[in-house]
ChimeraX commands (.cxc) that place a marker at each C-alpha (Angstrom):
marker #1 position 108.89,214.91,130.12 radius 0.5
marker #1 position 105.46,214.31,131.82 radius 0.5
marker #1 position 105.48,217.99,133.02 radius 0.5
marker #1 position 106.07,219.23,129.76 radius 0.5
marker #1 position 103.36,217.13,128.07 radius 0.5
marker #1 position 100.79,218.36,130.74 radius 0.5
marker #1 position 101.90,222.24,129.95 radius 0.5
marker #1 position 101.58,221.40,126.17 radius 0.5
marker #1 position 97.93,219.78,126.50 radius 0.5
marker #1 position 96.70,222.45,128.93 radius 0.5
marker #1 position 98.12,225.49,126.41 radius 0.5
marker #1 position 96.55,223.57,122.75 radius 0.5
marker #1 position 93.55,222.17,123.98 radius 0.5
marker #1 position 91.98,225.55,125.52 radius 0.5
marker #1 position 92.99,227.41,122.95 radius 0.5
marker #1 position 92.01,224.97,119.77 radius 0.5
marker #1 position 88.58,224.68,121.94 radius 0.5
marker #1 position 88.12,228.25,122.08 radius 0.5
marker #1 position 89.00,229.11,118.54 radius 0.5
marker #1 position 86.86,226.29,117.08 radius 0.5
marker #1 position 83.91,227.30,119.05 radius 0.5
marker #1 position 84.38,231.03,117.74 radius 0.5
marker #1 position 84.07,230.55,114.18 radius 0.5
marker #1 position 81.15,228.02,114.68 radius 0.5
marker #1 position 79.91,230.84,116.38 radius 0.5
marker #1 position 80.22,232.82,113.32 radius 0.5
marker #1 position 78.51,229.86,110.82 radius 0.5
marker #1 position 75.62,229.41,112.73 radius 0.5
marker #1 position 74.82,233.34,113.26 radius 0.5
marker #1 position 75.12,233.43,109.36 radius 0.5
marker #1 position 73.14,230.38,109.27 radius 0.5
marker #1 position 70.05,231.57,111.62 radius 0.5
marker #1 position 70.11,234.81,109.36 radius 0.5
marker #1 position 70.18,232.83,105.63 radius 0.5
marker #1 position 73.23,231.93,104.64 radius 0.5
marker #1 position 74.27,228.61,104.24 radius 0.5
marker #1 position 77.39,229.14,103.34 radius 0.5
marker #1 position 79.47,227.56,106.28 radius 0.5
marker #1 position 77.23,224.92,106.64 radius 0.5
marker #1 position 78.01,223.93,102.82 radius 0.5
marker #1 position 81.36,224.08,102.91 radius 0.5
marker #1 position 81.53,221.91,106.39 radius 0.5
marker #1 position 82.91,224.58,108.62 radius 0.5
marker #1 position 80.04,224.07,110.91 radius 0.5
marker #1 position 82.28,221.53,112.80 radius 0.5
marker #1 position 83.63,221.00,116.00 radius 0.5
marker #1 position 86.71,218.70,113.87 radius 0.5
marker #1 position 89.61,220.78,114.24 radius 0.5
marker #1 position 91.01,220.06,111.20 radius 0.5
marker #1 position 88.63,221.84,109.19 radius 0.5
marker #1 position 89.21,225.53,110.90 radius 0.5
marker #1 position 93.33,224.70,110.87 radius 0.5
marker #1 position 94.87,227.86,109.36 radius 0.5
marker #1 position 98.48,227.48,108.69 radius 0.5
marker #1 position 99.98,230.51,110.56 radius 0.5
marker #1 position 97.26,231.30,113.41 radius 0.5
marker #1 position 96.66,227.76,114.55 radius 0.5
marker #1 position 99.88,225.97,113.85 radius 0.5
marker #1 position 102.89,228.42,113.47 radius 0.5
marker #1 position 102.04,231.37,115.66 radius 0.5
marker #1 position 100.96,229.30,118.92 radius 0.5
marker #1 position 104.01,227.03,118.15 radius 0.5
marker #1 position 106.61,229.39,118.33 radius 0.5
marker #1 position 104.58,230.85,121.27 radius 0.5
marker #1 position 104.37,227.82,123.11 radius 0.5
marker #1 position 108.21,226.54,122.35 radius 0.5
marker #1 position 109.64,230.17,123.08 radius 0.5
marker #1 position 107.60,230.41,126.33 radius 0.5
marker #1 position 108.90,226.86,127.98 radius 0.5
marker #1 position 112.66,227.42,126.44 radius 0.5
marker #1 position 112.72,231.18,128.25 radius 0.5
marker #1 position 110.63,230.52,131.64 radius 0.5
marker #1 position 109.44,227.36,131.62 radius 0.5
marker #1 position 105.96,227.31,131.45 radius 0.5
marker #1 position 102.97,228.27,128.86 radius 0.5
marker #1 position 101.74,232.05,130.07 radius 0.5
marker #1 position 100.31,232.98,127.30 radius 0.5
marker #1 position 98.97,231.55,123.96 radius 0.5
marker #1 position 97.09,233.67,121.24 radius 0.5
marker #1 position 95.73,232.32,117.33 radius 0.5
marker #1 position 93.21,232.35,115.25 radius 0.5
marker #1 position 91.55,229.41,112.89 radius 0.5
marker #1 position 90.53,229.60,109.25 radius 0.5
marker #1 position 87.67,231.89,108.85 radius 0.5
marker #1 position 84.28,230.81,108.46 radius 0.5
marker #1 position 83.07,232.13,104.94 radius 0.5
marker #1 position 80.03,234.14,104.92 radius 0.5
marker #1 position 78.03,235.66,102.02 radius 0.5
marker #1 position 76.30,238.55,103.05 radius 0.5
marker #1 position 74.27,239.14,100.09 radius 0.5
marker #1 position 71.93,236.06,101.45 radius 0.5
marker #1 position 71.11,238.76,104.32 radius 0.5
marker #1 position 68.29,240.52,104.66 radius 0.5
marker #1 position 70.27,243.82,105.34 radius 0.5
marker #1 position 74.03,242.50,104.55 radius 0.5
marker #1 position 75.36,245.23,106.67 radius 0.5
marker #1 position 73.45,244.59,109.69 radius 0.5
marker #1 position 73.80,240.86,109.09 radius 0.5
marker #1 position 77.51,241.50,109.30 radius 0.5
marker #1 position 77.50,243.16,111.91 radius 0.5
marker #1 position 75.18,240.28,113.89 radius 0.5
marker #1 position 77.37,237.57,112.37 radius 0.5
marker #1 position 81.14,239.48,113.44 radius 0.5
marker #1 position 79.19,239.45,116.98 radius 0.5
marker #1 position 78.27,235.99,117.46 radius 0.5
marker #1 position 82.15,234.86,117.92 radius 0.5
marker #1 position 82.89,237.10,120.98 radius 0.5
marker #1 position 79.92,236.63,122.36 radius 0.5
marker #1 position 80.55,233.00,121.98 radius 0.5
marker #1 position 84.14,233.54,124.09 radius 0.5
marker #1 position 82.15,235.61,126.69 radius 0.5
marker #1 position 79.99,233.18,127.32 radius 0.5
marker #1 position 81.81,229.87,127.18 radius 0.5
marker #1 position 84.13,231.80,129.95 radius 0.5
marker #1 position 80.87,232.54,132.31 radius 0.5
marker #1 position 79.88,228.91,132.07 radius 0.5
marker #1 position 83.73,227.51,133.28 radius 0.5
marker #1 position 83.73,230.05,135.86 radius 0.5
marker #1 position 80.17,228.76,137.03 radius 0.5
marker #1 position 80.84,225.13,136.06 radius 0.5
marker #1 position 83.75,225.53,138.78 radius 0.5
marker #1 position 81.02,226.27,141.64 radius 0.5
marker #1 position 79.79,222.16,141.13 radius 0.5
marker #1 position 83.35,221.63,143.23 radius 0.5
marker #1 position 84.60,218.32,141.99 radius 0.5
marker #1 position 86.93,216.88,144.21 radius 0.5
marker #1 position 90.33,214.88,144.10 radius 0.5
marker #1 position 92.51,214.16,140.55 radius 0.5
marker #1 position 89.35,215.27,138.37 radius 0.5
marker #1 position 89.09,218.29,140.61 radius 0.5
marker #1 position 92.75,218.96,140.15 radius 0.5
marker #1 position 92.31,219.02,136.23 radius 0.5
marker #1 position 89.36,220.99,136.13 radius 0.5
marker #1 position 91.02,223.67,137.69 radius 0.5
marker #1 position 94.02,223.32,135.96 radius 0.5
marker #1 position 92.06,223.09,132.38 radius 0.5
marker #1 position 89.49,226.34,133.65 radius 0.5
marker #1 position 91.52,229.08,134.45 radius 0.5
marker #1 position 93.62,229.04,130.73 radius 0.5
marker #1 position 90.37,228.19,128.75 radius 0.5
marker #1 position 88.66,231.01,130.59 radius 0.5
marker #1 position 91.28,233.67,129.99 radius 0.5
marker #1 position 91.70,232.38,126.69 radius 0.5
marker #1 position 88.06,232.56,125.42 radius 0.5
marker #1 position 88.42,236.16,127.38 radius 0.5
marker #1 position 91.40,237.52,125.88 radius 0.5
marker #1 position 90.55,235.90,122.32 radius 0.5
marker #1 position 87.04,237.84,122.13 radius 0.5
marker #1 position 88.41,241.21,123.58 radius 0.5
marker #1 position 91.07,241.04,121.03 radius 0.5
marker #1 position 88.51,240.63,118.48 radius 0.5
marker #1 position 86.28,243.50,119.88 radius 0.5
marker #1 position 89.28,245.98,118.55 radius 0.5
marker #1 position 87.83,248.29,116.01 radius 0.5
marker #1 position 89.81,247.35,113.03 radius 0.5
marker #1 position 88.57,245.28,110.16 radius 0.5
marker #1 position 88.82,242.16,109.36 radius 0.5
marker #1 position 88.58,241.74,113.05 radius 0.5
marker #1 position 84.95,241.24,114.47 radius 0.5
marker #1 position 85.05,244.81,116.31 radius 0.5
marker #1 position 86.09,246.20,113.04 radius 0.5
marker #1 position 83.05,244.72,111.16 radius 0.5
marker #1 position 80.79,245.82,114.45 radius 0.5
marker #1 position 81.58,249.88,113.82 radius 0.5
marker #1 position 80.77,249.00,109.53 radius 0.5
marker #1 position 77.47,247.82,110.94 radius 0.5
marker #1 position 76.92,250.44,113.28 radius 0.5
marker #1 position 78.11,253.50,111.48 radius 0.5
marker #1 position 75.78,256.14,108.66 radius 0.5
marker #1 position 76.78,254.07,105.29 radius 0.5
marker #1 position 78.99,257.05,103.84 radius 0.5
marker #1 position 81.51,256.46,107.04 radius 0.5
marker #1 position 81.10,252.34,107.03 radius 0.5
marker #1 position 82.07,252.57,103.26 radius 0.5
marker #1 position 85.22,254.11,104.29 radius 0.5
marker #1 position 85.66,252.06,107.94 radius 0.5
marker #1 position 85.41,248.78,105.71 radius 0.5
marker #1 position 87.81,249.88,103.08 radius 0.5
marker #1 position 90.29,249.82,106.02 radius 0.5
marker #1 position 89.97,245.89,105.68 radius 0.5
marker #1 position 92.65,245.79,103.01 radius 0.5
marker #1 position 95.04,247.17,105.09 radius 0.5
marker #1 position 93.66,245.83,108.42 radius 0.5
marker #1 position 96.37,242.92,108.58 radius 0.5
marker #1 position 99.15,245.56,108.37 radius 0.5
marker #1 position 97.64,247.70,110.75 radius 0.5
marker #1 position 97.50,244.54,113.57 radius 0.5
marker #1 position 100.90,243.53,113.01 radius 0.5
marker #1 position 101.72,247.38,113.20 radius 0.5
marker #1 position 99.89,247.45,116.52 radius 0.5
marker #1 position 100.76,244.43,118.10 radius 0.5
marker #1 position 104.44,244.41,116.57 radius 0.5
marker #1 position 106.07,247.33,115.06 radius 0.5
marker #1 position 104.78,249.62,118.14 radius 0.5
marker #1 position 105.88,247.75,121.11 radius 0.5
marker #1 position 109.59,247.60,119.25 radius 0.5
marker #1 position 109.31,251.56,118.71 radius 0.5
marker #1 position 108.54,252.48,121.47 radius 0.5
marker #1 position 111.30,249.96,123.49 radius 0.5
marker #1 position 113.68,251.72,121.06 radius 0.5
marker #1 position 112.74,254.98,122.99 radius 0.5
marker #1 position 113.34,253.93,126.24 radius 0.5
marker #1 position 109.65,252.66,126.64 radius 0.5
marker #1 position 108.90,248.50,127.40 radius 0.5
marker #1 position 105.44,249.03,127.02 radius 0.5
marker #1 position 103.03,247.41,124.45 radius 0.5
marker #1 position 99.74,249.95,124.83 radius 0.5
marker #1 position 97.71,247.36,122.80 radius 0.5
marker #1 position 97.87,244.48,124.96 radius 0.5
marker #1 position 98.22,245.93,127.98 radius 0.5
marker #1 position 94.81,247.66,127.44 radius 0.5
marker #1 position 93.45,244.34,126.31 radius 0.5
marker #1 position 94.89,242.45,129.68 radius 0.5
marker #1 position 93.67,245.37,131.79 radius 0.5
marker #1 position 90.17,244.49,130.11 radius 0.5
marker #1 position 90.58,241.08,130.75 radius 0.5
marker #1 position 91.42,241.42,134.50 radius 0.5
marker #1 position 88.53,243.62,134.88 radius 0.5
marker #1 position 85.96,240.97,132.98 radius 0.5
marker #1 position 87.31,238.28,135.65 radius 0.5
marker #1 position 85.72,240.05,138.57 radius 0.5
marker #1 position 82.56,239.53,136.86 radius 0.5
marker #1 position 82.64,235.59,136.34 radius 0.5
marker #1 position 80.85,233.63,138.81 radius 0.5
marker #1 position 83.61,231.95,140.29 radius 0.5
marker #1 position 83.63,229.97,143.36 radius 0.5
marker #1 position 83.75,232.26,146.84 radius 0.5
marker #1 position 87.64,232.06,147.44 radius 0.5
marker #1 position 88.55,230.88,144.21 radius 0.5
marker #1 position 91.87,232.43,142.99 radius 0.5
marker #1 position 92.66,232.54,139.28 radius 0.5
marker #1 position 96.42,233.17,139.73 radius 0.5
marker #1 position 96.15,236.26,137.53 radius 0.5
marker link #1:1,2 radius 0.2
marker link #1:2,3 radius 0.2
marker link #1:3,4 radius 0.2
marker link #1:4,5 radius 0.2
marker link #1:5,6 radius 0.2
marker link #1:6,7 radius 0.2
marker link #1:7,8 radius 0.2
marker link #1:8,9 radius 0.2
marker link #1:9,10 radius 0.2
marker link #1:10,11 radius 0.2
marker link #1:11,12 radius 0.2
marker link #1:12,13 radius 0.2
marker link #1:13,14 radius 0.2
marker link #1:14,15 radius 0.2
marker link #1:15,16 radius 0.2
marker link #1:16,17 radius 0.2
marker link #1:17,18 radius 0.2
marker link #1:18,19 radius 0.2
marker link #1:19,20 radius 0.2
marker link #1:20,21 radius 0.2
marker link #1:21,22 radius 0.2
marker link #1:22,23 radius 0.2
marker link #1:23,24 radius 0.2
marker link #1:24,25 radius 0.2
marker link #1:25,26 radius 0.2
marker link #1:26,27 radius 0.2
marker link #1:27,28 radius 0.2
marker link #1:28,29 radius 0.2
marker link #1:29,30 radius 0.2
marker link #1:30,31 radius 0.2
marker link #1:31,32 radius 0.2
marker link #1:32,33 radius 0.2
marker link #1:33,34 radius 0.2
marker link #1:34,35 radius 0.2
marker link #1:35,36 radius 0.2
marker link #1:36,37 radius 0.2
marker link #1:37,38 radius 0.2
marker link #1:38,39 radius 0.2
marker link #1:39,40 radius 0.2
marker link #1:40,41 radius 0.2
marker link #1:41,42 radius 0.2
marker link #1:42,43 radius 0.2
marker link #1:43,44 radius 0.2
marker link #1:44,45 radius 0.2
marker link #1:45,46 radius 0.2
marker link #1:46,47 radius 0.2
marker link #1:47,48 radius 0.2
marker link #1:48,49 radius 0.2
marker link #1:49,50 radius 0.2
marker link #1:50,51 radius 0.2
marker link #1:51,52 radius 0.2
marker link #1:52,53 radius 0.2
marker link #1:53,54 radius 0.2
marker link #1:54,55 radius 0.2
marker link #1:55,56 radius 0.2
marker link #1:56,57 radius 0.2
marker link #1:57,58 radius 0.2
marker link #1:58,59 radius 0.2
marker link #1:59,60 radius 0.2
marker link #1:60,61 radius 0.2
marker link #1:61,62 radius 0.2
marker link #1:62,63 radius 0.2
marker link #1:63,64 radius 0.2
marker link #1:64,65 radius 0.2
marker link #1:65,66 radius 0.2
marker link #1:66,67 radius 0.2
marker link #1:67,68 radius 0.2
marker link #1:68,69 radius 0.2
marker link #1:69,70 radius 0.2
marker link #1:70,71 radius 0.2
marker link #1:71,72 radius 0.2
marker link #1:72,73 radius 0.2
marker link #1:73,74 radius 0.2
marker link #1:74,75 radius 0.2
marker link #1:75,76 radius 0.2
marker link #1:76,77 radius 0.2
marker link #1:77,78 radius 0.2
marker link #1:78,79 radius 0.2
marker link #1:79,80 radius 0.2
marker link #1:80,81 radius 0.2
marker link #1:81,82 radius 0.2
marker link #1:82,83 radius 0.2
marker link #1:83,84 radius 0.2
marker link #1:84,85 radius 0.2
marker link #1:85,86 radius 0.2
marker link #1:86,87 radius 0.2
marker link #1:87,88 radius 0.2
marker link #1:88,89 radius 0.2
marker link #1:89,90 radius 0.2
marker link #1:90,91 radius 0.2
marker link #1:91,92 radius 0.2
marker link #1:92,93 radius 0.2
marker link #1:93,94 radius 0.2
marker link #1:94,95 radius 0.2
marker link #1:95,96 radius 0.2
marker link #1:96,97 radius 0.2
marker link #1:97,98 radius 0.2
marker link #1:98,99 radius 0.2
marker link #1:99,100 radius 0.2
marker link #1:100,101 radius 0.2
marker link #1:101,102 radius 0.2
marker link #1:102,103 radius 0.2
marker link #1:103,104 radius 0.2
marker link #1:104,105 radius 0.2
marker link #1:105,106 radius 0.2
marker link #1:106,107 radius 0.2
marker link #1:107,108 radius 0.2
marker link #1:108,109 radius 0.2
marker link #1:109,110 radius 0.2
marker link #1:110,111 radius 0.2
marker link #1:111,112 radius 0.2
marker link #1:112,113 radius 0.2
marker link #1:113,114 radius 0.2
marker link #1:114,115 radius 0.2
marker link #1:115,116 radius 0.2
marker link #1:116,117 radius 0.2
marker link #1:117,118 radius 0.2
marker link #1:118,119 radius 0.2
marker link #1:119,120 radius 0.2
marker link #1:120,121 radius 0.2
marker link #1:121,122 radius 0.2
marker link #1:122,123 radius 0.2
marker link #1:123,124 radius 0.2
marker link #1:124,125 radius 0.2
marker link #1:125,126 radius 0.2
marker link #1:126,127 radius 0.2
marker link #1:127,128 radius 0.2
marker link #1:128,129 radius 0.2
marker link #1:129,130 radius 0.2
marker link #1:130,131 radius 0.2
marker link #1:131,132 radius 0.2
marker link #1:132,133 radius 0.2
marker link #1:133,134 radius 0.2
marker link #1:134,135 radius 0.2
marker link #1:135,136 radius 0.2
marker link #1:136,137 radius 0.2
marker link #1:137,138 radius 0.2
marker link #1:138,139 radius 0.2
marker link #1:139,140 radius 0.2
marker link #1:140,141 radius 0.2
marker link #1:141,142 radius 0.2
marker link #1:142,143 radius 0.2
marker link #1:143,144 radius 0.2
marker link #1:144,145 radius 0.2
marker link #1:145,146 radius 0.2
marker link #1:146,147 radius 0.2
marker link #1:147,148 radius 0.2
marker link #1:148,149 radius 0.2
marker link #1:149,150 radius 0.2
marker link #1:150,151 radius 0.2
marker link #1:151,152 radius 0.2
marker link #1:152,153 radius 0.2
marker link #1:153,154 radius 0.2
marker link #1:154,155 radius 0.2
marker link #1:155,156 radius 0.2
marker link #1:156,157 radius 0.2
marker link #1:157,158 radius 0.2
marker link #1:158,159 radius 0.2
marker link #1:159,160 radius 0.2
marker link #1:160,161 radius 0.2
marker link #1:161,162 radius 0.2
marker link #1:162,163 radius 0.2
marker link #1:163,164 radius 0.2
marker link #1:164,165 radius 0.2
marker link #1:165,166 radius 0.2
marker link #1:166,167 radius 0.2
marker link #1:167,168 radius 0.2
marker link #1:168,169 radius 0.2
marker link #1:169,170 radius 0.2
marker link #1:170,171 radius 0.2
marker link #1:171,172 radius 0.2
marker link #1:172,173 radius 0.2
marker link #1:173,174 radius 0.2
marker link #1:174,175 radius 0.2
marker link #1:175,176 radius 0.2
marker link #1:176,177 radius 0.2
marker link #1:177,178 radius 0.2
marker link #1:178,179 radius 0.2
marker link #1:179,180 radius 0.2
marker link #1:180,181 radius 0.2
marker link #1:181,182 radius 0.2
marker link #1:182,183 radius 0.2
marker link #1:183,184 radius 0.2
marker link #1:184,185 radius 0.2
marker link #1:185,186 radius 0.2
marker link #1:186,187 radius 0.2
marker link #1:187,188 radius 0.2
marker link #1:188,189 radius 0.2
marker link #1:189,190 radius 0.2
marker link #1:190,191 radius 0.2
marker link #1:191,192 radius 0.2
marker link #1:192,193 radius 0.2
marker link #1:193,194 radius 0.2
marker link #1:194,195 radius 0.2
marker link #1:195,196 radius 0.2
marker link #1:196,197 radius 0.2
marker link #1:197,198 radius 0.2
marker link #1:198,199 radius 0.2
marker link #1:199,200 radius 0.2
marker link #1:200,201 radius 0.2
marker link #1:201,202 radius 0.2
marker link #1:202,203 radius 0.2
marker link #1:203,204 radius 0.2
marker link #1:204,205 radius 0.2
marker link #1:205,206 radius 0.2
marker link #1:206,207 radius 0.2
marker link #1:207,208 radius 0.2
marker link #1:208,209 radius 0.2
marker link #1:209,210 radius 0.2
marker link #1:210,211 radius 0.2
marker link #1:211,212 radius 0.2
marker link #1:212,213 radius 0.2
marker link #1:213,214 radius 0.2
marker link #1:214,215 radius 0.2
marker link #1:215,216 radius 0.2
marker link #1:216,217 radius 0.2
marker link #1:217,218 radius 0.2
marker link #1:218,219 radius 0.2
marker link #1:219,220 radius 0.2
marker link #1:220,221 radius 0.2
marker link #1:221,222 radius 0.2
marker link #1:222,223 radius 0.2
marker link #1:223,224 radius 0.2
marker link #1:224,225 radius 0.2
marker link #1:225,226 radius 0.2
marker link #1:226,227 radius 0.2
marker link #1:227,228 radius 0.2
marker link #1:228,229 radius 0.2
marker link #1:229,230 radius 0.2
marker link #1:230,231 radius 0.2
marker link #1:231,232 radius 0.2
marker link #1:232,233 radius 0.2
view
């Protein structure tokens, strides 16, 4: 039972912390640009309850947790999201560019957290503390990289989609922004339906997540891990 609790904690805590800090980064970026909406609504908080999304924070991670423990006996992968931080782009001097900066702040926070965690491993804590740090650090780094990179997919309402809207010429940006109403359907199609279709065609391949994971592996080589440290990925 103690191993089960350990697996759950080491899967859930890094994921929850990464998700919350991702959303808080959006809120602070908006605040720096003149929008106090997230601050007024109490979303610039590390209290997990303020950021819970019923499906993204509870149901989906719970299903992933249970299915992996039942099938392979440990948690190899976790994913989820929090309730989006409210932002009023009309309070920005340049709403389109402002939303681009706010969107970029979330993934930037995740990449910064991954880099700082890898750097902290160079302190080489010993004994039980060192074992716990290593056990927490690797899933925390992986989840931050995965969350940041996945959110950079150029599909509204993902952060990458909003960054693209800020970069495109206005006429094209308007067209791209209209995809947001179909964004969740597109994401589900790419992550769930496309792999199912490929499996039916005899190809056991998930092109989106395979691409994301390949970039994660590349990103790991850029982090300041201690010499000889093995992430196990």
